[in-house]
C-alpha positions as CSV (number, residue, x, y, z in Angstrom):
1,M,-10.8,-31.6,21.4
2,T,-14.1,-30.1,21.1
3,S,-14.1,-26.2,20.8
4,L,-17.4,-23.8,20.2
5,A,-17.6,-22.6,16.6
6,G,-20.7,-20.4,17.7
7,L,-24.6,-19.9,16.6
8,T,-26.2,-20.7,13.6
9,G,-29.6,-19.8,12.3
10,I,-31.9,-20.2,9.4
11,F,-33.8,-17.7,7.5
12,T,-36.4,-18.5,4.8
13,N,-36.5,-15.5,2.6
14,P,-33.8,-13.0,1.3
15,D,-35.6,-9.9,2.8
16,S,-35.5,-11.4,6.1
17,V,-31.7,-12.0,5.7
18,L,-31.1,-8.4,4.7
19,H,-33.1,-6.9,7.8
20,A,-30.9,-9.6,9.9
21,A,-27.7,-8.5,8.8
22,A,-28.5,-4.6,9.3
23,K,-29.5,-5.7,12.7
24,L,-26.6,-7.7,13.5
25,R,-24.1,-5.0,12.0
26,D,-26.2,-2.3,14.0
27,A,-25.5,-4.3,17.1
28,G,-21.9,-4.6,16.9
29,Y,-21.2,-8.0,15.7
30,R,-18.4,-8.3,13.4
31,K,-17.8,-12.0,12.9
32,F,-20.9,-13.3,11.4
33,D,-21.9,-14.3,7.7
34,F,-24.5,-15.7,5.6
35,H,-24.3,-18.8,3.6
36,T,-26.8,-18.6,0.9
37,P,-28.2,-20.8,-2.1
38,Y,-27.7,-18.0,-4.2
39,P,-26.5,-14.3,-4.1
40,V,-28.7,-12.2,-2.2
41,H,-27.9,-8.4,-3.8
42,G,-27.3,-5.8,-1.3
43,L,-26.1,-8.5,1.5
44,D,-22.6,-6.9,1.5
45,D,-23.7,-3.5,2.2
46,A,-26.6,-4.8,4.6
47,M,-23.4,-6.6,6.8
48,G,-21.0,-4.0,6.2
49,V,-18.5,-5.5,4.3
50,R,-15.6,-3.2,3.4
51,P,-14.6,-3.1,-0.3
52,T,-11.6,-5.6,-1.4
53,I,-8.3,-4.3,-2.0
54,L,-7.5,-6.9,-4.6
55,P,-7.8,-4.2,-7.4
56,W,-5.4,-2.0,-5.9
57,I,-3.0,-5.1,-5.7
58,S,-3.6,-5.9,-9.5
59,L,-2.9,-2.3,-10.3
60,V,0.4,-2.3,-8.4
61,A,1.4,-5.7,-10.1
62,G,0.7,-4.4,-13.5
63,F,2.5,-1.1,-13.0
64,T,5.6,-3.2,-11.4
65,G,5.5,-5.4,-14.7
66,A,5.5,-2.6,-16.8
67,L,8.2,-0.5,-15.2
68,V,10.6,-3.7,-15.0
69,A,10.0,-4.5,-18.6
70,I,10.7,-1.1,-19.6
71,H,13.7,-0.6,-17.3
72,L,15.2,-4.1,-18.5
73,Q,15.1,-3.1,-22.0
74,W,16.4,0.1,-21.6
75,W,19.2,-1.3,-19.3
76,T,20.3,-4.2,-21.7
77,G,20.3,-2.1,-25.1
78,A,21.3,1.5,-23.9
79,V,23.7,0.9,-21.1
80,D,24.8,-2.9,-20.3
81,Y,24.9,-4.1,-23.9
82,K,24.8,-1.4,-26.7
83,L,24.5,-2.4,-29.8
84,I,23.4,-0.5,-33.0
85,V,20.9,-2.4,-35.0
86,G,19.6,-0.9,-38.5
87,G,20.5,2.5,-37.1
88,K,17.9,2.3,-34.4
89,P,18.8,4.0,-31.1
90,F,20.0,2.1,-28.3
91,F,16.7,2.5,-26.8
92,A,13.1,2.9,-28.3
93,M,10.0,2.8,-27.0
94,E,8.2,1.4,-29.8
95,P,9.7,-2.2,-29.8
96,S,9.6,-2.2,-26.0
97,I,5.3,-2.0,-25.7
98,P,4.7,-5.7,-26.7
99,I,7.2,-7.0,-24.0
100,A,6.0,-4.2,-21.5
101,F,2.0,-5.4,-22.1
102,E,3.1,-9.2,-21.6
103,L,4.8,-8.6,-18.3
104,T,2.2,-6.1,-17.1
105,V,-0.6,-9.1,-17.8
106,L,1.7,-11.9,-16.4
107,L,2.3,-10.0,-13.2
108,S,-1.4,-8.6,-12.7
109,A,-2.7,-11.8,-13.4
110,T,-0.3,-14.0,-10.9
111,A,-0.7,-11.2,-8.2
112,T,-4.8,-10.9,-8.3
113,V,-4.7,-15.1,-8.4
114,V,-2.2,-15.1,-5.2
115,G,-3.9,-12.3,-3.7
116,M,-7.6,-13.6,-4.1
117,F,-6.3,-16.8,-2.3
118,A,-4.4,-14.9,0.4
119,L,-7.3,-13.0,1.2
120,N,-10.1,-15.4,1.0
121,G,-7.9,-17.8,3.4
122,L,-7.9,-20.4,0.8
123,P,-7.2,-23.3,0.3
124,A,-9.3,-24.1,3.4
125,W,-10.1,-28.2,3.2
126,F,-12.6,-27.6,6.4
127,S,-14.9,-25.1,7.6
128,K,-15.8,-25.4,11.2
129,W,-19.5,-24.7,10.3
130,Q,-19.7,-28.1,8.2
131,R,-20.8,-30.1,11.3
132,G,-23.5,-27.7,12.1
133,P,-27.1,-29.2,11.9
134,H,-28.0,-26.4,9.1
135,F,-24.7,-26.0,7.0
136,A,-26.1,-28.4,4.2
137,R,-29.3,-26.5,3.9
138,S,-27.6,-23.3,2.7
139,T,-26.6,-25.1,-0.8
140,D,-30.5,-26.0,-1.2
141,D,-33.5,-24.0,0.2
142,A,-32.2,-22.1,3.4
143,F,-29.9,-18.8,4.4
144,V,-27.8,-19.8,7.1
145,L,-26.5,-17.4,9.5
146,T,-23.5,-17.9,11.6
147,V,-22.0,-15.9,14.4
148,D,-18.7,-16.8,15.4
149,A,-17.9,-17.6,19.2
150,G,-14.8,-15.1,18.4
151,D,-16.9,-12.1,18.1
152,P,-16.2,-9.6,21.1
153,L,-20.0,-9.5,21.7
154,F,-20.9,-13.2,21.6
155,H,-22.3,-14.6,24.4
156,T,-24.3,-18.0,24.2
157,D,-27.5,-17.1,25.6
158,K,-27.6,-13.5,24.8
159,T,-26.5,-14.0,21.4
160,K,-29.2,-16.9,21.0
161,A,-32.2,-14.6,22.4
162,F,-30.9,-11.9,19.9
163,L,-31.0,-14.0,16.8
164,E,-34.3,-15.2,17.7
165,S,-35.6,-11.7,17.9
166,I,-34.4,-10.7,14.8
167,G,-36.1,-13.8,13.1
168,A,-33.9,-16.8,13.0
169,E,-35.5,-20.0,13.3
170,Q,-33.8,-23.1,14.7
171,V,-30.8,-21.4,16.4
172,S,-28.3,-24.0,17.7
173,L,-24.8,-24.3,19.0
174,V,-22.1,-25.7,16.8
175,E,-19.0,-27.4,18.1
176,Y,-16.2,-28.7,16.1
177,H,-12.8,-31.1,16.5
178,D,-9.7,-29.4,16.8
179,A,-7.1,-31.2,15.1
């Protein structure tokens, strides 16, 4: 079964990309993206992309790792298996620091990688835009705009006319086969 992915258009320079992104954002479009051969500074702001929550995920996982490590060492040394070694107290913070550090790093790194994959929607083996006539150029010499058909403002004719009015060249429909 063939489904409509949306519209694509080509831009030739980064300034026109920034201008088009701001125009799309201001017009109310939310499901659009630019595929570029190199990073375009300021594009996220022009598109209205919100900051990611990934640093917060990492921070919470790091704190969790430190607290779990300290709690585990306190519980085993001061509550569950009291053992006096060399006259030391049942629980001392100093020998607990390396273990707390290691568990902090382990949990925050693991949560960062898992969170990144989850937030990015990876692994994605196929993009519905790959079949588009312009997509391959986004890795070489063109800035390719994609407007998703699922956007509430998407209407084939009106959106195509709008993209052409903001400077998009070779605007075309992209269809893909549902698996």
